[in-house]
VMD Tcl script that builds the backbone (N, CA, C; Angstrom):
set m [mol new atoms 336]
animate dup $m
set s [atomselect $m all]
$s set {name element resname resid chain x y z} {
  {N N MET 1 A 153.052 0.870 167.079}
  {CA C MET 1 A 153.095 2.207 165.203}
  {C C MET 1 A 154.043 1.254 164.515}
  {N N ARG 2 A 153.718 1.195 163.525}
  {CA C ARG 2 A 154.532 0.804 162.210}
  {C C ARG 2 A 154.715 2.090 161.540}
  {N N ALA 3 A 155.914 2.147 161.372}
  {CA C ALA 3 A 157.152 3.324 160.972}
  {C C ALA 3 A 155.865 4.226 158.982}
  {N N GLY 4 A 155.965 2.687 158.525}
  {CA C GLY 4 A 155.179 2.769 157.079}
  {C C GLY 4 A 153.478 3.776 157.011}
  {N N ARG 5 A 153.473 3.607 158.351}
  {CA C ARG 5 A 152.244 4.172 158.467}
  {C C ARG 5 A 152.251 5.794 159.090}
  {N N LEU 6 A 153.718 6.365 159.171}
  {CA C LEU 6 A 154.009 7.593 159.452}
  {C C LEU 6 A 154.367 8.271 158.373}
  {N N ASP 7 A 153.656 8.510 157.301}
  {CA C ASP 7 A 153.256 8.912 156.420}
  {C C ASP 7 A 152.871 10.357 155.781}
  {N N ARG 8 A 153.334 11.188 156.919}
  {CA C ARG 8 A 152.392 12.381 156.791}
  {C C ARG 8 A 153.304 14.009 157.710}
  {N N ARG 9 A 153.877 14.268 157.649}
  {CA C ARG 9 A 155.393 14.984 157.376}
  {C C ARG 9 A 153.683 16.038 158.447}
  {N N ILE 10 A 153.791 16.454 159.744}
  {CA C ILE 10 A 153.357 17.741 160.110}
  {C C ILE 10 A 153.721 18.453 161.253}
  {N N THR 11 A 153.700 19.687 160.870}
  {CA C THR 11 A 155.010 20.626 162.181}
  {C C THR 11 A 153.711 20.873 162.888}
  {N N ILE 12 A 154.396 21.234 164.146}
  {CA C ILE 12 A 154.109 22.132 165.803}
  {C C ILE 12 A 154.143 22.740 164.973}
  {N N GLU 13 A 152.972 24.188 165.686}
  {CA C GLU 13 A 153.773 25.005 166.019}
  {C C GLU 13 A 152.845 25.759 167.536}
  {N N ARG 14 A 154.268 27.053 168.059}
  {CA C ARG 14 A 153.467 27.420 169.175}
  {C C ARG 14 A 153.435 28.977 169.110}
  {N N VAL 15 A 152.620 29.235 169.819}
  {CA C VAL 15 A 152.162 30.505 169.698}
  {C C VAL 15 A 152.834 31.202 170.675}
  {N N THR 16 A 152.932 32.572 170.417}
  {CA C THR 16 A 154.452 33.387 171.273}
  {C C THR 16 A 153.387 34.900 171.418}
  {N N GLU 17 A 153.285 35.873 172.058}
  {CA C GLU 17 A 152.966 37.600 172.695}
  {C C GLU 17 A 154.114 38.152 172.380}
  {N N THR 18 A 153.740 39.268 171.722}
  {CA C THR 18 A 154.588 40.323 171.433}
  {C C THR 18 A 153.925 42.091 171.837}
  {N N VAL 19 A 154.702 43.052 172.037}
  {CA C VAL 19 A 154.131 43.706 171.726}
  {C C VAL 19 A 154.877 44.792 171.155}
  {N N ASN 20 A 153.858 45.048 170.462}
  {CA C ASN 20 A 154.288 45.632 169.258}
  {C C ASN 20 A 154.226 47.882 169.737}
  {N N ALA 21 A 154.662 48.520 168.675}
  {CA C ALA 21 A 155.202 50.387 168.994}
  {C C ALA 21 A 154.261 50.565 169.553}
  {N N TYR 22 A 152.898 50.438 169.723}
  {CA C TYR 22 A 151.432 50.871 170.118}
  {C C TYR 22 A 151.105 50.352 171.238}
  {N N GLY 23 A 151.843 49.058 171.812}
  {CA C GLY 23 A 151.439 48.944 173.427}
  {C C GLY 23 A 150.540 47.755 172.683}
  {N N GLU 24 A 150.030 46.949 171.472}
  {CA C GLU 24 A 148.908 46.348 171.732}
  {C C GLU 24 A 149.699 45.101 171.543}
  {N N ARG 25 A 149.453 43.546 172.412}
  {CA C ARG 25 A 149.983 42.451 172.416}
  {C C ARG 25 A 149.619 41.727 170.729}
  {N N GLU 26 A 150.492 41.094 170.184}
  {CA C GLU 26 A 149.723 40.935 169.072}
  {C C GLU 26 A 150.449 38.994 169.447}
  {N N ARG 27 A 149.960 37.493 168.394}
  {CA C ARG 27 A 150.042 36.075 168.895}
  {C C ARG 27 A 151.515 36.014 167.817}
  {N N THR 28 A 151.803 35.544 167.479}
  {CA C THR 28 A 153.002 35.236 166.390}
  {C C THR 28 A 153.165 33.919 166.256}
  {N N TRP 29 A 152.068 32.825 165.626}
  {CA C TRP 29 A 152.877 31.815 165.484}
  {C C TRP 29 A 153.893 30.879 165.801}
  {N N ALA 30 A 154.693 30.074 166.181}
  {CA C ALA 30 A 156.394 29.792 165.516}
  {C C ALA 30 A 156.259 28.630 165.704}
  {N N SER 31 A 157.396 27.346 164.339}
  {CA C SER 31 A 157.318 26.417 164.138}
  {C C SER 31 A 158.040 25.387 165.614}
  {N N ALA 32 A 157.959 24.384 166.577}
  {CA C ALA 32 A 158.390 24.220 167.561}
  {C C ALA 32 A 159.051 23.192 167.018}
  {N N GLY 33 A 159.009 22.603 165.852}
  {CA C GLY 33 A 159.599 21.364 165.418}
  {C C GLY 33 A 158.782 20.636 164.707}
  {N N LYS 34 A 158.987 18.918 164.066}
  {CA C LYS 34 A 158.161 18.821 163.374}
  {C C LYS 34 A 158.476 16.687 162.919}
  {N N LEU 35 A 157.376 16.063 163.010}
  {CA C LEU 35 A 156.666 14.975 163.057}
  {C C LEU 35 A 156.332 14.715 162.178}
  {N N TRP 36 A 156.798 12.837 161.955}
  {CA C TRP 36 A 156.373 11.834 160.994}
  {C C TRP 36 A 154.635 11.048 161.911}
  {N N ALA 37 A 153.405 11.500 161.209}
  {CA C ALA 37 A 151.777 11.088 161.938}
  {C C ALA 37 A 151.147 10.297 160.777}
  {N N ALA 38 A 150.347 9.611 161.263}
  {CA C ALA 38 A 148.997 8.976 160.642}
  {C C ALA 38 A 148.498 9.601 161.398}
  {N N LEU 39 A 147.821 9.878 159.962}
  {CA C LEU 39 A 146.246 10.058 159.594}
  {C C LEU 39 A 145.420 9.085 160.275}
  {N N ASP 40 A 144.398 8.496 161.725}
  {CA C ASP 40 A 143.618 7.532 161.951}
  {C C ASP 40 A 142.553 8.102 161.895}
  {N N MET 41 A 141.958 7.508 160.485}
  {CA C MET 41 A 140.981 7.555 160.016}
  {C C MET 41 A 139.971 6.820 161.349}
  {N N LYS 42 A 140.548 5.501 161.261}
  {CA C LYS 42 A 138.795 5.281 162.601}
  {C C LYS 42 A 138.934 6.127 163.479}
  {N N GLN 43 A 139.121 6.625 164.004}
  {CA C GLN 43 A 139.477 7.660 165.416}
  {C C GLN 43 A 138.660 8.488 165.125}
  {N N THR 44 A 138.692 9.425 163.577}
  {CA C THR 44 A 138.081 10.826 163.160}
  {C C THR 44 A 136.564 10.950 162.790}
  {N N LYS 45 A 135.887 11.954 163.489}
  {CA C LYS 45 A 134.456 12.441 164.056}
  {C C LYS 45 A 134.299 13.130 162.857}
  {N N ILE 46 A 132.635 13.752 162.537}
  {CA C ILE 46 A 132.298 14.735 162.447}
  {C C ILE 46 A 131.139 14.494 163.369}
  {N N LYS 47 A 131.588 15.952 164.077}
  {CA C LYS 47 A 130.491 16.389 165.246}
  {C C LYS 47 A 129.582 16.687 165.291}
  {N N GLU 48 A 128.498 18.104 165.714}
  {CA C GLU 48 A 128.133 18.979 165.733}
  {C C GLU 48 A 128.010 19.712 166.513}
  {N N THR 49 A 128.548 21.141 166.255}
  {CA C THR 49 A 129.054 22.429 167.384}
  {C C THR 49 A 128.166 23.616 166.998}
  {N N GLU 50 A 127.814 24.129 167.954}
  {CA C GLU 50 A 126.748 25.092 167.745}
  {C C GLU 50 A 127.390 26.799 167.503}
  {N N VAL 51 A 127.149 27.324 166.395}
  {CA C VAL 51 A 127.236 28.197 166.619}
  {C C VAL 51 A 127.006 29.345 166.527}
  {N N GLY 52 A 126.783 30.710 167.235}
  {CA C GLY 52 A 125.101 31.788 167.136}
  {C C GLY 52 A 124.248 30.641 167.357}
  {N N ALA 53 A 123.105 30.259 166.832}
  {CA C ALA 53 A 122.091 29.563 166.520}
  {C C ALA 53 A 122.019 28.672 165.497}
  {N N GLN 54 A 123.316 28.172 165.069}
  {CA C GLN 54 A 123.472 27.135 164.071}
  {C C GLN 54 A 123.758 26.315 164.389}
  {N N LEU 55 A 123.235 24.972 164.154}
  {CA C LEU 55 A 125.036 23.346 164.237}
  {C C LEU 55 A 125.147 23.903 163.050}
  {N N LEU 56 A 126.711 23.689 163.720}
  {CA C LEU 56 A 128.081 23.210 162.475}
  {C C LEU 56 A 128.473 22.231 162.407}
  {N N PRO 57 A 128.808 21.403 161.686}
  {CA C PRO 57 A 129.651 20.437 161.593}
  {C C PRO 57 A 130.356 20.768 161.569}
  {N N MET 58 A 131.338 19.959 162.533}
  {CA C MET 58 A 132.793 19.875 163.138}
  {C C MET 58 A 133.941 18.630 163.240}
  {N N SER 59 A 134.894 18.549 162.280}
  {CA C SER 59 A 135.200 17.150 162.628}
  {C C SER 59 A 136.618 17.631 163.327}
  {N N GLU 60 A 136.919 16.118 163.416}
  {CA C GLU 60 A 137.595 16.141 164.835}
  {C C GLU 60 A 138.460 14.946 164.350}
  {N N ILE 61 A 139.941 15.393 163.263}
  {CA C ILE 61 A 140.950 14.723 163.489}
  {C C ILE 61 A 141.939 14.159 163.993}
  {N N VAL 62 A 142.343 12.950 164.088}
  {CA C VAL 62 A 142.920 12.251 164.727}
  {C C VAL 62 A 144.517 12.119 164.178}
  {N N TRP 63 A 145.286 12.655 164.956}
  {CA C TRP 63 A 147.158 12.152 164.379}
  {C C TRP 63 A 147.581 10.903 165.346}
  {N N ARG 64 A 148.593 10.415 164.543}
  {CA C ARG 64 A 149.127 9.552 166.226}
  {C C ARG 64 A 151.469 9.983 165.675}
  {N N VAL 65 A 151.042 9.601 166.415}
  {CA C VAL 65 A 152.647 10.076 166.590}
  {C C VAL 65 A 153.506 9.478 167.401}
  {N N ARG 66 A 155.085 9.383 167.781}
  {CA C ARG 66 A 155.552 8.351 168.345}
  {C C ARG 66 A 155.568 9.034 168.995}
  {N N HIS 67 A 155.737 8.382 170.452}
  {CA C HIS 67 A 156.244 8.911 171.888}
  {C C HIS 67 A 157.820 9.389 172.112}
  {N N SER 68 A 157.908 10.866 172.267}
  {CA C SER 68 A 159.008 11.564 172.136}
  {C C SER 68 A 159.515 12.146 173.576}
  {N N GLN 69 A 160.274 12.373 173.708}
  {CA C GLN 69 A 161.060 13.709 174.766}
  {C C GLN 69 A 159.604 15.158 173.687}
  {N N PHE 70 A 160.129 15.669 172.999}
  {CA C PHE 70 A 159.496 16.527 172.291}
  {C C PHE 70 A 157.756 16.337 172.348}
  {N N THR 71 A 157.330 15.449 172.064}
  {CA C THR 71 A 155.592 15.175 171.766}
  {C C THR 71 A 155.478 15.376 173.164}
  {N N GLN 72 A 156.073 15.641 174.742}
  {CA C GLN 72 A 155.612 14.966 175.982}
  {C C GLN 72 A 155.560 16.689 176.269}
  {N N ASP 73 A 156.171 17.935 175.512}
  {CA C ASP 73 A 155.908 18.861 175.607}
  {C C ASP 73 A 154.633 19.236 174.689}
  {N N ILE 74 A 154.535 18.971 174.590}
  {CA C ILE 74 A 152.771 19.251 173.431}
  {C C ILE 74 A 151.518 19.236 173.814}
  {N N THR 75 A 150.766 20.341 174.145}
  {CA C THR 75 A 149.676 20.593 174.292}
  {C C THR 75 A 148.711 21.465 173.502}
  {N N GLU 76 A 147.707 21.743 174.725}
  {CA C GLU 76 A 146.750 22.187 173.619}
  {C C GLU 76 A 147.025 23.417 173.573}
  {N N LYS 77 A 147.473 24.044 173.683}
  {CA C LYS 77 A 148.352 25.723 174.074}
  {C C LYS 77 A 148.880 25.601 171.951}
  {N N ASP 78 A 149.268 24.623 171.964}
  {CA C ASP 78 A 150.253 24.468 170.249}
  {C C ASP 78 A 149.376 23.900 169.101}
  {N N ARG 79 A 149.042 23.969 168.202}
  {CA C ARG 79 A 148.320 23.572 167.012}
  {C C ARG 79 A 149.299 22.119 165.752}
  {N N ILE 80 A 148.397 22.120 164.789}
  {CA C ILE 80 A 149.847 21.213 164.177}
  {C C ILE 80 A 149.493 22.186 162.257}
  {N N VAL 81 A 150.475 22.137 162.277}
  {CA C VAL 81 A 149.908 22.757 160.375}
  {C C VAL 81 A 150.678 21.492 159.355}
  {N N TRP 82 A 149.266 21.523 158.555}
  {CA C TRP 82 A 149.787 20.322 157.402}
  {C C TRP 82 A 149.421 20.455 156.090}
  {N N ARG 83 A 149.950 20.437 155.321}
  {CA C ARG 83 A 149.658 21.159 153.952}
  {C C ARG 83 A 148.983 22.422 153.780}
  {N N GLY 84 A 149.278 23.379 154.803}
  {CA C GLY 84 A 149.157 24.862 154.584}
  {C C GLY 84 A 147.748 24.508 155.503}
  {N N ARG 85 A 147.342 23.759 155.904}
  {CA C ARG 85 A 146.380 24.262 157.366}
  {C C ARG 85 A 146.528 23.874 158.233}
  {N N SER 86 A 145.856 24.301 159.231}
  {CA C SER 86 A 145.802 24.184 160.987}
  {C C SER 86 A 144.732 23.695 161.528}
  {N N TYR 87 A 145.234 22.905 163.062}
  {CA C TYR 87 A 144.589 22.410 163.359}
  {C C TYR 87 A 144.591 22.827 164.646}
  {N N ASP 88 A 143.497 23.035 165.278}
  {CA C ASP 88 A 143.917 23.167 166.369}
  {C C ASP 88 A 143.925 21.594 167.422}
  {N N ILE 89 A 144.123 21.800 168.112}
  {CA C ILE 89 A 144.911 20.596 169.285}
  {C C ILE 89 A 143.837 20.993 170.377}
  {N N LEU 90 A 142.719 19.148 170.428}
  {CA C LEU 90 A 141.418 19.448 171.741}
  {C C LEU 90 A 142.017 18.384 172.786}
  {N N GLY 91 A 143.004 17.539 172.501}
  {CA C GLY 91 A 144.062 16.490 173.431}
  {C C GLY 91 A 144.748 15.905 173.016}
  {N N ILE 92 A 144.781 15.311 174.156}
  {CA C ILE 92 A 146.549 14.743 173.796}
  {C C ILE 92 A 146.625 13.891 175.120}
  {N N HIS 93 A 146.502 11.791 174.361}
  {CA C HIS 93 A 146.402 10.806 174.783}
  {C C HIS 93 A 147.857 10.111 174.818}
  {N N MET 94 A 147.838 9.443 175.434}
  {CA C MET 94 A 149.226 8.566 175.626}
  {C C MET 94 A 147.721 6.787 174.755}
  {N N MET 95 A 148.824 6.435 174.259}
  {CA C MET 95 A 148.630 4.925 173.676}
  {C C MET 95 A 149.174 3.888 174.138}
  {N N GLY 96 A 148.157 2.585 174.549}
  {CA C GLY 96 A 148.783 1.418 174.755}
  {C C GLY 96 A 149.770 1.526 176.348}
  {N N ARG 97 A 151.149 1.072 176.133}
  {CA C ARG 97 A 152.322 1.062 176.835}
  {C C ARG 97 A 153.008 2.358 176.701}
  {N N GLY 98 A 152.176 3.862 176.070}
  {CA C GLY 98 A 153.031 5.506 176.299}
  {C C GLY 98 A 154.191 5.221 174.732}
  {N N ASP 99 A 153.536 4.105 173.869}
  {CA C ASP 99 A 154.625 4.401 172.684}
  {C C ASP 99 A 154.583 5.281 171.790}
  {N N ASP 100 A 152.853 5.555 171.797}
  {CA C ASP 100 A 152.489 6.332 171.029}
  {C C ASP 100 A 151.550 7.349 171.294}
  {N N VAL 101 A 151.652 8.607 170.712}
  {CA C VAL 101 A 150.799 9.424 171.242}
  {C C VAL 101 A 149.296 9.794 170.629}
  {N N MET 102 A 148.239 10.060 170.531}
  {CA C MET 102 A 147.032 10.128 170.086}
  {C C MET 102 A 146.729 11.424 170.409}
  {N N ILE 103 A 146.410 12.834 168.968}
  {CA C ILE 103 A 146.618 14.015 169.478}
  {C C ILE 103 A 145.379 14.498 168.437}
  {N N THR 104 A 144.316 14.195 169.752}
  {CA C THR 104 A 142.874 14.730 168.767}
  {C C THR 104 A 142.843 16.727 168.365}
  {N N THR 105 A 141.950 16.773 166.942}
  {CA C THR 105 A 142.231 17.707 166.768}
  {C C THR 105 A 141.019 18.200 165.991}
  {N N LYS 106 A 140.675 20.003 165.585}
  {CA C LYS 106 A 139.781 20.552 164.718}
  {C C LYS 106 A 140.319 21.247 163.243}
  {N N LEU 107 A 140.002 21.145 162.179}
  {CA C LEU 107 A 140.024 22.460 161.402}
  {C C LEU 107 A 140.212 23.683 161.509}
  {N N ARG 108 A 141.298 24.577 161.996}
  {CA C ARG 108 A 140.524 25.754 162.517}
  {C C ARG 108 A 140.444 26.892 161.661}
  {N N ASP 109 A 139.773 27.659 162.145}
  {CA C ASP 109 A 138.852 28.608 161.380}
  {C C ASP 109 A 139.438 29.225 160.292}
  {N N THR 110 A 139.321 29.256 159.694}
  {CA C THR 110 A 140.602 30.492 158.726}
  {C C THR 110 A 140.103 31.830 159.614}
  {N N ASN 111 A 139.403 31.796 159.639}
  {CA C ASN 111 A 139.277 33.794 159.655}
  {C C ASN 111 A 139.869 33.524 161.095}
  {N N GLY 112 A 141.351 32.849 162.086}
  {CA C GLY 112 A 141.661 33.125 163.525}
  {C C GLY 112 A 142.874 31.584 163.096}
}
mol reanalyze $m
mol bondsrecalc $m
mol representation Tube
mol addrep $m
């Protein structure tokens, strides 16, 4: 992938669980690192997902990043943050000869 296409700065966040003073578990997101990424519009899709008794649209947003030691450690438990919005990671796939990584995400529900 040409470097000029990597025009969006994304943050990979990782969740940690801690126990508060009341013994309750709390989840906290912290930055694991930043990457230059391309938003792959050709791979981005709108699907329908069932929520309760309703079918609602769900956008799958696909990001492409360069393969590195850092990207090898990204999992579906992490999330991407871009422009103040969080995206849950649905899948991670190596592309071609392993030079690029395709990360499929969905926009995180604002309640979570």
